[in-house]
N, C-alpha and C positions, 0 to 999 in steps of 0.2 A: 613245613608249609610250602610244600612242592605243589605247583599247579599242574593238574593233569595235562598230558601231552595232547589229548583230543580236543582241549580248548584251542590250543595253538592252531591245529589243523582246520578246525571248524572256521576259526577267525580268518584264515587264508582264502578259504572256499566261499564263505558267506558274502553276499553282497548286502547293501543297506535295505533293499526292499524286503529280502527274504528275513532279515533280522527282526522285523516288526512282528512276524507271526511265529517265530521259532524261539522257544524258551529252551534254555540249557541248564537243568538242576545240577549245578557243578558242585564238588565237595560233598553233597549231603549224605552220600552214601558211606562215606568215612569220617565225617566230622561229628563231634559230639560236643557242644558247648560245655565249658566247665561250669557248674552250677553256681559256684559263688561269684561269677563274673556276669555282668549284664550283657545284654546283646542277643539278638535272635538270629539263627542261621537263616538267611534269606535266599531266595532264589536270584540266579545270576543269568544274564543274556549276553552272550558274546556280540561283540561289535567290532568294526575296524577302528584302529587308533585315530582319534580325532586330531593328534599331534604327531609329527613325523619325528621319530626317534632313530638314531644311529642304528643302521640295520645289522651291526655286528653285535648289538645287544638282544638277548632274548626278552621279549616284551609281550605283556598279556593286557588286553583291554577288554572290558566288559561293563555291562550294566548292573549295579546293584538294585533290585526291586524291593521298594519298602512302602509302608502306607503313607499317603498323603497327609493323613491326620490320625495319630494314634489314639486320639481321644474319641474318635469315631468309628464304629464298627461296621463301615459300609463297604469293606473290601477294596476301596478304590485305592490304586497304587501309583507311584511315579517311578522313574528310572534315573538313577545317578551313575554317570560313568567314572570309572577310575582307570588309571594306567599304572601298571606294575612293571618297573624296570629290574631286571635281575643282574646283580653284581657278577662279573666274570671270574672273580676270585673264588677258587674251590674251597678255600678256608675261610669264607665270608662268615660273618656273625650272623646269628639267627634272629637279631632284633633290627627289623627293617626300619626305615624313616619314613613317616607318613606326613604329608604336607597338604594343607588346604589354605586357600587364599584369604586375604582380608576384603576390606570394603566396607560393610557387607555388600556383596553382589560380584565381586571379582571372579574370574574364571581361575580354574586351579591347574588345568591340565598341561599349560605350557611350562610349568615347572619342571615336569619329568625331562622335558628337552634338555634345559640347563643341568639338572641333576646327572644327566648321563655323562656330561662333560666336567663333572666337579670332583672333588676329592672324595665326597660321600660315597660315590658308587664303588669305589676301591674296596670297601669292606662290608658294604650292606646293601641290600635291596633297597630301591625307592619307590615309593607309592604316593601318586597324586590322586586326590579325591574330590571331585566336583560337588559343591554343595547344592542343595535343593534349589530350584528356581534360577539358577546361574546359566551361563551361556550355552553349554553343551548338555545341560539337564533336560529331562522330558518329563513336565514342560518347562520351557524357558519363559520367565515371567517378564517379557518385554513386550510392549506394545506401544504405539507412537502418539497416543492421545495426548500424554503430558507434554511431550516434546512440541506436538504441534501447537498446543495452547501457549507454550512460552514463545515460540515464533511469532504467533498471532499477536501477543501482547507487545512485542518490539515493534513488528511492521506497523501496527495501528495505535501505537503509543497508549495502549490501555494499562490499567493499573496491574502489576506484575503479581502482586500477591493474589488479587481477585481471580486472575486468569489461571494461576497455579491451582487454585482451588476448584475451578471449572475443569481443568485438565485432570486433575486427580481424580474427580467424580467420574469423569468419561473413562479414564484409565481402569479404574475399579470395575466399572460395569462391564467394559470390554473382557476383562480376565475373567470375570465370572460368568460371563455369556459363553466361555470356553469350557466351562464346568471346573474352574480352579477354585479350590477352597483356600482363601488367603489367610485363614487363621491357622493354616498347617505350616507356615513358613516363618520360622524364628528359631532362636539358639537353641531351646529345649528340644526340637524336633531334630535339628542337625547334630546335637550330641547323641541323640538316639541313633542316628543315621551311622556315625562313626563307630559305636560301639557294635552295631550290627554288622558293618563292614569287618571289624576285627573279628567277630565270631565267626562269620561266614569263611573269612580266609584263615582261620585257626591261628591267628597271631597271638601268641601268648606273652610276648614282650616286644614293646614299640617304643621308638623315639618320636615325639611329636614336634613338628615345626610349624610355626604360625607367624603371621606378621599382621600388625595392626590389629583390627577386628579379630581375626583368627588367633591373635595371641590370647586374647581374653578367652575365646572359643575353645582353644586347647586346655585352658586352666579348667574350664567347665566340664571338659571331657574327664580331666582329672578328678575334680570334684564328684562327678557322678560315680566313678568307681576307679580307685588307683591301682588295681591288682595287676592290670596288663602295661601300665605306664612305667618304663625304665626312665625316661628323662624328658625335659621340655626344652626346646630352643625357640626363644620368642624374640622377634625383632620389631622393635618400637610398638609394643603391645598395648592395647586398650583394655585395662582390666575389667571384667564384668561389673564390678561394684563401683566403677567410676561413672558418675553423671556427666557424660561428655558434653551434652547441650548447655550444661551450666559452666564448664570447664573451659570449652574451646575458645571463647573470647579471650579469657586470660591466657590460654595456651599461646595464642597467636601473639598477644602483647609480649609475653615473657620472651618468645624466640626472637622477636624484633629488638628487644632490648639487649639479648646476647649478640646479635647481629650489630646494632649500633655501638656497641663497646669496641667490637673488632674493627669496625671502620673507624672509629675515634682514634684508635691506637695504631692502626696498620695503614691507612691510607695517606698517600703522598699529595694528594689533591685537597689540601686543607680548604680552599676556597668554596668547593663544591660540596664537600661532606662535613664541614664543622657543624657542630650542634645539630645533626641531622635528626636525633630524636625529638628534640623540641620543635624543629620545623615541621616534621611529619604530624606530630599530635596537633600543631596549632592549625595546619592547612586542612587536615581531614575532620577537625572540629568545626571549622569555619564553613565548610562546604555542606554541612547537614542541611538536607532540604532543598539543595540547589540542583537545578536541572541543566544538563549540557545536551548538545545536539551533534549529531554525525550525519552528513549527507550520504545517502546509499542507493545505488542503483542496482536493483535485482538482476539475476542472469536472465537475458532474454527479453529485459525491459528497457525502456528509455526513460520513464518517469524517475525524477529524483525524489526520494523520500527523506524526510528529516527525522532520523530515530533519536528518541530521547534515551539518556542514560544519567545515572546519578553516582553518588559516592559508593552505593552499594557494588556497582560493577567495577570501580576502580579498585576496591577492596577485594573483591573476587579475583581480579586479576594478580594482585600482589600475594594473596594466598596461594595461588597455583602457579607462581614464577619460582624458577630456582632461587634459592637464597642468595647466591653470589650475584645475581642480576638485580636483585631487589633494591639496594641503595641507589643505583643509577636511575631504576625507573621511578623510585619516588622523587628523586630531584628533578626529573623531566616532567612528571605530573605537577609537582609544586609550580612549574614554570608555565603550566597550561598545555605543554606538549603531549596531549592525551592520545593523538592520532594513531601513532606506531603501535600503542597498546591496545587501545578500544577497538580499532577497526577489525583486526582478526577475531578478538573476542566476540564482537556483535555479529560477524559474519557467521561465526560457527553457530550462534543462537539462532540465526536467521535461515541458515542453508543446510545444516546438519542435524541429525538426531542427537539430542542432548536430555539432560534431566535424568533424575535417579530411576533405576530399574524397579519393577515392582517387588523383587525379592528385598531390595535395599530398603524400600519403604515399609514393607512388613515387619522386617527385622527390627529397623530403628523404632517404628511404632511401638512393637511389642517390648523390646529391650530397654529403650531409653526414654522416649517421649512419656511413656506410660507411668515413668518414675520420676521424671524431672520435676523442678519447682519452678514456674514462672516468676515467683517472687524474687528467687535467688538470681535469675537471669536479669531482672531489672536492677538489682543491685549491681551486677556486673557493669551494667551500662553507665551507672552512676560513677563508677571508678574509672571506666574507660569511655569518656564521651565521644571520642572519635570513632567508636564502634558501635554507638547507640543504634538500636533498631536492626543490627546487621545480622541476620542468621548465617553463621559461617557454614553450618552444616545444610546440605540441600534437601533434607527432611526436617521438618519442624512442625509445631503443634497444630496449626491450622490445617495442614495436611493430613495429620493423624486423625484429627477429630472426623474428617471424611472418610478415611481409611478403615476405621473402626475395627481394629483386630484387638483380641485380648491380650494383657501383658503376659510376659513369661513368669514362671513361677517365683515368688519372693525368694526361694532359697537359692536360686541361680544368681541372684544380685548380691548375695551376701559373701563377704571375704571368708577364706577358711585356711586353716593351717596345714602345711604338708612338709613331711621330710625329704620328698623327693628332689633330686638334683635338676637344677634348671639352669641355662644360660640366658641372661637377658641383656639385651643391647638396645642402645638408642642413640640418635645423634642430638648433640647439644642444642641445636637449632631447629629441632622438630617443633613445628607449628601446630601440630594436631595432637600428638600423644608425647607429653613432656618427660624428660628424664626422671621426674618426680614419679612417674608411674611404675619405672622398674625398681625404684627404691621401695615403693609401697608393696609391690609384690614380694620383693626380698624380705621385708618385713614378716610376711606370712610364710615365706619358703626360705627358711635360714641356710638352707644348702644350696642355693642359688648363688651365681656369681653374675657380677654386672660389668658391662663393658660400655664405656662412654666414647663416642666417636665425635672428636672436636671438628668444626667446619662441616659437619654432616647434618642433614635434617632427616626427615621421616624415611625410613628404610634404609639401613645402613649400606649392606652389600660389600662388594669388593674382595680382593684377595685375602686380605687380612681377617676379615669376617669368616671366610671360608676356612682358613687354616685353624682358627680358633674352634670352629664348629667341629672340624675333624679332630682336633686334640680333645676336645670336650667329650665327643662320642667314645673316643677310646678310653677315657677314664674320667667320668663326670664328676668325680669327688676330689680329682687333683687340681690344685691352684694353677690357674692359667697365668701366662706371663706374656707382654707385649713387648717387642723391641721399638715399637714406634711411638714418639712422644705424644702424637695426635690421637692414639688409641690408648685409653686408660682403662686397666682392669682393676677392679675394686670389690 
């Protein structure tokens, strides 16, 4: 799996302008894909590395050229960048690590920078692959129409859901005006992209690393064909078979319950934190339908606007606040001290780009909303009245009704059994993908090992996680051990 030296030389000489018109058919002369494995050998185009990597490493950056929509034989292609960082170890293993990010919609290439400083690079090459439609991909499915509509809804105190629908319609129209086929951006196509990358780079054995959405994505890569997959490492994974739109309100509530138990037992400020669970549920149930206001002066203006906000915005703040800060934030909100939290939140909505990317909308609509049940969601709101009507996800049914993309294949949504080894981790206070999910994946992957990080939420990270990954990669069937009481291997 050696990359020809001419790619490295061209990479140094070519600038961004010339790259647009120059295609470099790498590997084709000597690569023959294994017939039993999926994936098509695609053309590569050299490009500068979008992320700076330690110059002491030999690094290769290129675009993988793939069809935008494999169901349409129109020849239209898109460009997906990857960064390949070579290990300096002359005795390195021949099974690299391949990472792609979560979200969906997150950029993946920055991972390569961290990987070059990690234990992983000591023994293996590391490859970061940008998913279609994300930041460094061509095209990037970002446009400001939805973000502008959200800001307008706050500035003019218009109905937020109605303005989101307006923004989504404008968003879709703008992307389609650029010739983008939104039906080509989903998990099924990304799985094909990854198999094409492996075929093109002639990688016969690979370790897949994913986080959150890409945790499930990596299992879908395994499901499509396991022959190249040596192992999986999944951090806070969202299984493909989980209906997250139906689960997420319950996931948030469960994570709060874990947090409240810690607060009840560990806090020394009993006056502030006693019975916090009951106080939280009572307050957030009571303010359902209530409007609050915040005075706001836009930059360069003198007029003061009164911006309306509701329970929905306060819940958004809690969902996106570090779990260790949530208890204090709740007590302040209950006292009516909203300003320190709501002001930066609303200023972000009013002054910066925000809202989901087009890629995130397409994937969620095709993967999740097409399969979820509104009836189940309403049942959840009956169980958790303090969350009633609150869509935790920033992509939901009314948006998908406008976006109108077809669902992914039902087979991708089905669980499947595999004997491949996997390392599964989650934080006990994960408010998006609960530890229940790694237990469910383990049910279908009996050679997996689970790691629970106490006092952690979504995305575990850290030195202990890095050490466990390295040990797992060395021998993925050997039982792992942790000396830290807050890290439980089971």
